C-alpha positions as CSV (number, residue, x, y, z in Angstrom):
1,X,115.8,67.3,99.5
2,X,118.3,68.4,102.2
3,X,119.2,67.8,105.9
4,X,118.6,71.5,106.7
5,X,115.8,72.4,109.0
6,X,114.7,75.8,108.3
7,X,112.3,78.2,109.9
8,X,111.0,81.0,107.8
9,X,110.0,84.2,109.4
10,X,107.5,85.9,107.2
11,X,105.3,88.9,107.0
12,X,102.2,89.0,104.5
13,X,101.6,92.6,103.0
14,X,98.1,93.5,102.7
15,X,98.4,94.3,98.8
16,X,99.6,90.7,98.1
17,X,96.9,88.4,96.9
18,X,96.8,84.8,98.5
19,X,98.9,83.5,95.3
20,X,101.5,86.4,95.4
21,X,104.1,87.5,97.3
22,X,107.7,86.8,98.7
23,X,106.0,85.0,101.9
24,X,104.9,82.2,99.5
25,X,108.5,81.3,99.5
26,X,107.8,79.8,103.1
27,X,104.8,77.7,102.1
28,X,107.0,76.1,99.5
29,X,110.1,75.9,101.5
30,X,108.9,74.6,104.6
31,X,108.2,71.1,103.2
32,X,111.2,70.8,101.3
33,X,113.5,72.0,104.4
34,X,111.9,69.9,107.2
35,X,110.9,73.5,108.5
36,X,108.1,75.6,109.7
37,X,106.5,79.0,109.2
38,X,106.5,81.9,111.7
39,X,104.2,84.2,110.6
40,X,104.6,87.9,111.8
41,X,101.2,89.0,113.1
42,X,101.1,90.0,116.9
43,X,103.0,93.1,117.9
44,X,104.7,93.3,121.1
45,X,102.5,94.8,123.9
46,X,103.0,98.3,125.2
47,X,103.1,96.6,128.7
48,X,106.3,95.0,127.9
49,X,108.1,97.9,126.0
50,X,107.3,101.6,126.2
51,X,106.9,103.7,123.1
52,X,110.0,105.9,123.9
53,X,112.1,102.5,124.3
54,X,110.8,101.3,121.0
55,X,111.8,104.3,119.2
56,X,115.4,104.1,120.2
57,X,115.8,100.5,119.5
58,X,114.3,100.7,116.1
59,X,116.6,103.6,115.4
60,X,118.4,103.0,112.0
61,X,115.8,100.5,110.6
62,X,112.8,102.3,109.2
63,X,109.9,99.8,109.4
64,X,110.9,98.1,112.3
65,X,108.2,97.8,114.8
66,X,106.6,96.0,117.7
67,X,105.5,93.4,115.3
68,X,109.4,92.7,114.1
69,X,110.3,92.9,117.7
70,X,108.0,90.0,118.5
71,X,109.4,88.1,115.8
72,X,112.8,88.6,116.9
73,X,112.2,87.9,120.3
74,X,110.6,84.5,119.3
75,X,113.5,83.7,117.3
76,X,115.8,84.1,120.0
77,X,113.8,82.4,122.2
78,X,114.0,79.2,120.0
79,X,117.6,79.5,119.4
80,X,118.3,79.7,123.4
81,X,116.3,76.2,123.8
82,X,117.2,74.5,120.4
83,X,120.0,73.7,118.3
84,X,120.7,73.1,114.6
85,X,118.1,75.4,112.7
86,X,118.4,78.0,110.1
87,X,116.2,80.9,110.7
88,X,115.4,82.9,107.3
89,X,114.0,86.3,107.8
90,X,112.1,86.7,104.4
91,X,112.0,90.6,104.8
92,X,115.7,91.4,106.2
93,X,114.9,95.3,105.8
94,X,112.0,95.5,108.4
95,X,111.8,92.4,110.2
96,X,115.7,91.7,111.2
97,X,117.6,94.0,113.3
98,X,119.0,92.5,116.7
99,X,118.5,88.8,116.5
100,X,122.1,88.3,114.7
101,X,123.6,88.8,118.3
102,X,122.6,85.2,118.6
103,X,123.6,83.8,115.3
104,X,125.6,80.6,115.5
105,X,124.6,79.9,119.2
106,X,123.7,76.4,119.5
107,X,124.7,75.7,115.9
108,X,121.6,77.9,114.7
109,X,122.2,80.2,111.9
110,X,120.4,83.3,110.6
111,X,119.8,84.2,107.1
112,X,117.8,87.2,105.6
113,X,116.5,88.2,102.3
114,X,116.5,91.8,101.2
115,X,114.3,93.2,98.5
116,X,115.0,97.1,97.9
117,X,117.0,98.5,95.3
118,X,120.7,99.6,96.2
119,X,119.5,103.5,96.2
120,X,116.8,102.9,98.4
121,X,119.1,100.8,101.0
122,X,121.7,103.2,101.0
123,X,119.2,105.8,102.4
124,X,117.4,103.4,104.7
125,X,120.3,101.3,106.2
126,X,121.4,103.9,108.4
127,X,122.8,101.6,111.2
128,X,124.8,98.3,109.4
129,X,126.3,96.7,112.3
130,X,123.7,94.1,112.2
131,X,124.3,93.1,108.6
132,X,127.7,91.3,109.2
133,X,126.2,89.2,111.8
134,X,124.2,87.2,109.3
135,X,125.1,83.8,108.0
136,X,124.1,84.6,104.6
137,X,122.3,87.2,102.5
138,X,119.7,86.5,100.0
139,X,119.2,89.2,97.3
140,X,116.2,89.0,95.1
141,X,118.1,91.2,92.3
142,X,121.7,91.0,91.1
143,X,122.1,94.8,91.4
144,X,121.8,94.5,95.2
145,X,125.0,92.2,95.6
146,X,127.5,95.0,95.4
147,X,125.8,97.0,98.2
148,X,125.9,94.0,100.5
149,X,129.7,93.3,99.7
150,X,130.4,96.0,101.8
151,X,129.3,94.0,105.0
152,X,129.7,90.2,104.1
153,X,131.9,88.1,102.3
154,X,130.9,87.6,98.8
155,X,130.6,83.9,99.1
156,X,127.7,84.5,101.5
157,X,125.8,86.9,99.4
158,X,123.5,85.0,96.7
159,X,121.1,85.9,94.2
160,X,118.0,83.7,94.6
161,X,115.1,85.4,92.6
162,X,111.5,85.7,93.6
163,X,109.3,83.0,92.5
164,X,105.6,83.0,91.1
165,X,102.9,80.3,91.3
166,X,102.8,79.0,87.8
167,X,100.1,76.8,88.4
168,X,97.6,79.7,89.4
169,X,98.9,82.1,87.2
170,X,98.6,80.6,83.8
171,X,97.7,81.9,80.1
172,X,94.2,82.1,78.6
173,X,92.8,78.9,76.8
174,X,93.7,80.8,73.4
175,X,95.4,83.9,72.4
176,X,92.2,84.9,70.7
177,X,90.6,85.4,73.9
178,X,92.8,88.6,74.5
179,X,91.6,92.2,74.1
180,X,93.7,93.6,71.1
181,X,93.1,97.1,72.1
182,X,93.6,96.6,76.1
183,X,96.8,97.7,77.9
184,X,97.4,96.8,81.5
185,X,99.5,98.6,84.3
186,X,99.8,97.0,87.6
187,X,101.5,98.3,90.9
188,X,102.9,101.4,92.8
189,X,106.2,100.8,94.0
190,X,109.1,102.4,91.9
191,X,106.6,102.8,88.7
192,X,107.3,105.9,86.7
193,X,103.7,107.7,86.9
194,X,104.8,110.7,84.7
195,X,105.9,108.4,82.0
196,X,102.8,106.3,82.2
197,X,100.6,109.6,82.1
198,X,102.5,110.7,79.2
199,X,102.4,107.5,77.1
200,X,98.6,107.3,77.6
201,X,98.1,110.5,75.8
202,X,100.4,109.7,73.0
203,X,99.1,106.4,72.3
204,X,95.5,107.5,72.6
205,X,96.0,110.3,70.4
206,X,97.3,108.2,67.5
207,X,94.9,105.3,68.2
208,X,92.0,106.3,69.9
209,X,90.6,102.7,70.5
210,X,93.3,101.9,72.8
211,X,92.3,101.1,76.2
212,X,94.5,101.2,79.6
213,X,93.5,99.5,82.9
214,X,95.8,100.7,85.7
215,X,95.5,98.3,89.0
216,X,97.2,100.4,91.7
217,X,96.8,102.0,95.2
218,X,94.2,104.8,95.4
219,X,97.1,107.1,96.6
220,X,98.5,107.0,93.1
221,X,95.3,108.1,91.3
222,X,96.4,111.7,91.4
223,X,99.9,110.8,90.2
224,X,98.3,109.3,87.1
225,X,95.6,111.4,86.5
226,X,92.5,110.8,84.4
227,X,91.9,110.1,80.8
228,X,88.8,108.9,78.8
229,X,90.9,105.9,77.7
230,X,91.9,104.8,81.3
231,X,90.2,103.1,83.7
232,X,91.7,103.2,87.5
233,X,91.2,100.1,89.4
234,X,92.2,98.8,92.9
235,X,91.2,96.0,95.5
236,X,89.8,93.7,92.6
237,X,89.2,90.2,93.6
238,X,92.4,87.9,92.9
239,X,90.4,85.7,90.2
240,X,89.3,88.9,88.4
241,X,92.7,90.2,88.7
242,X,94.1,87.4,86.7
243,X,91.7,87.5,84.1
244,X,92.9,90.8,83.4
245,X,96.3,89.3,82.8
246,X,94.6,87.0,80.6
247,X,92.6,89.2,78.4
248,X,95.0,92.1,78.0
249,X,97.3,92.2,74.9
250,X,100.3,94.1,76.6
251,X,101.5,94.9,80.0
252,X,103.0,98.3,80.2
253,X,105.6,98.9,83.1
254,X,107.5,102.1,83.1
255,X,109.8,101.8,86.0
256,X,112.5,104.2,88.0
257,X,114.2,101.2,89.4
258,X,113.7,97.6,89.8
259,X,114.8,94.5,92.0
260,X,112.0,91.5,91.9
261,X,108.4,92.5,90.8
262,X,105.6,90.1,91.6
263,X,103.5,92.0,88.8
264,X,106.2,91.1,86.2
265,X,106.4,87.5,87.0
266,X,102.6,87.1,87.1
267,X,102.4,88.8,83.8
268,X,104.9,86.5,82.4
269,X,103.4,83.4,83.9
270,X,100.0,84.4,81.9
271,X,101.7,84.8,78.9
272,X,101.4,88.7,78.7
273,X,104.0,90.4,76.6
274,X,105.4,93.5,78.2
275,X,106.9,96.9,77.4
276,X,109.4,97.6,80.4
277,X,111.8,100.2,81.4
278,X,115.2,98.7,81.2
279,X,116.5,99.6,84.9
280,X,118.1,97.8,87.8
281,X,117.7,94.1,87.8
282,X,114.7,93.8,85.5
283,X,117.0,91.5,83.0
284,X,117.2,89.2,85.8
285,X,113.6,88.4,85.0
286,X,112.7,89.4,81.6
287,X,114.1,88.2,78.7
288,X,114.1,89.8,75.1
289,X,111.8,87.2,73.7
290,X,109.0,88.2,76.0
291,X,109.2,92.0,76.1
292,X,110.5,95.0,74.8
293,X,113.1,97.1,76.7
294,X,112.8,100.8,76.5
295,X,114.9,103.4,78.0
296,X,113.7,104.6,81.2
297,X,111.7,108.1,81.5
298,X,111.0,108.2,77.8
299,X,107.4,108.2,77.1
300,X,107.7,108.7,73.2
301,X,109.9,105.3,72.8
302,X,107.5,103.6,75.0
303,X,104.3,104.6,73.1
304,X,106.0,104.1,69.7
305,X,106.8,100.4,70.9
306,X,103.3,100.2,72.4
307,X,101.8,101.1,69.1
308,X,103.8,99.0,66.9
309,X,103.1,95.9,68.9
310,X,99.2,96.6,69.0
311,X,99.3,96.3,65.3
312,X,101.3,93.0,65.2
313,X,99.2,90.3,66.7
314,X,101.7,87.7,65.3
315,X,104.4,89.3,67.1
316,X,102.6,89.4,70.3
317,X,101.6,85.8,70.2
318,X,105.3,84.9,69.7
319,X,106.2,86.9,72.6
320,X,103.2,85.4,74.8
321,X,104.5,81.9,74.3
322,X,108.0,83.0,75.3
323,X,106.8,84.9,78.4
324,X,105.2,81.6,79.9
325,X,108.5,79.9,79.0
326,X,110.4,82.5,80.7
327,X,108.1,82.4,83.8
328,X,108.2,78.6,84.2
329,X,112.2,79.3,85.3
330,X,110.8,81.1,88.2
331,X,108.2,78.5,89.5
332,X,108.5,78.1,93.3
333,X,109.6,74.7,93.2
334,X,112.9,75.9,91.0
335,X,113.3,78.8,93.2
336,X,113.2,76.6,96.5
337,X,115.8,74.3,94.9
338,X,118.3,77.5,94.6
339,X,118.2,77.8,98.5
340,X,119.9,74.8,99.1
341,X,123.3,76.4,98.3
342,X,122.5,79.3,100.6
343,X,121.6,77.3,103.6
344,X,124.8,74.9,103.0
345,X,127.2,77.7,103.2
346,X,125.1,79.6,106.2
347,X,125.5,76.4,108.2
348,X,129.3,76.2,107.8
């Protein structure tokens, strides 16, 4: 595909299943870009750097820890001894901090992807001197680009979407396999739990046979609360999780903010229609044919939409087909191709 040689510095989050998460970009990208994967796993020992010094070095970058520092030291070591590589930090917020100081040395270049919404970036990026040292920035939401334009030329800031494994996340064999009364909620970050709690009450009151399954961390259970029509789940096997996508009739996603979202892409890939808050970069990924957008924080509007769709199987089937079509745009091979323009600019 390209003459670029790329090394991907990745970190796998525990809540991501084997077929999910941004770290999969490295798996698909390494063969395409003559590269390899540096998986961040081992922290820098305390015998090498004391806790007080680490605290001082990590100031301004929340989440930067011994593991992040070990990854940057590995990158710096490789840059000092080799030439002509692009080093792509997949989680720029927490893993990239100091290695920009050796950017462009020996014709090596550093790129970083960022995932947080602008409002969060404004709070977390307390020291920003490291951002202009990058050769290019990858945004997973178009709403991030304005924030980074303060630090880097716009022609070095790219929107490249999150991908999804469309070979693993697939629709059921037939639309009839879906439970016409089942609504699914997935995730925790930037989820609007008060709105979700309210719409459960409203929908269950008007349509008592409706069932809700929420797959989220146990720390969020109290935020959602209990209800006879609600089942709370966490830590379920990946195949069982996929079957929930395939068996539900609607995905319910009340959000406060959004850039990229694994659950949304997986839901689309499984042909699951969606009711989603119209916030952030959500329209970078979801189109009106596969979802109904509602105003954020409006439980009444969202519940009315849910009730209408649950009583309209023909509409849901059309949306289901469009959801799969939409998801295919974000297959990992399609996303990987878009990185070529990033690496072209970064290496010049």
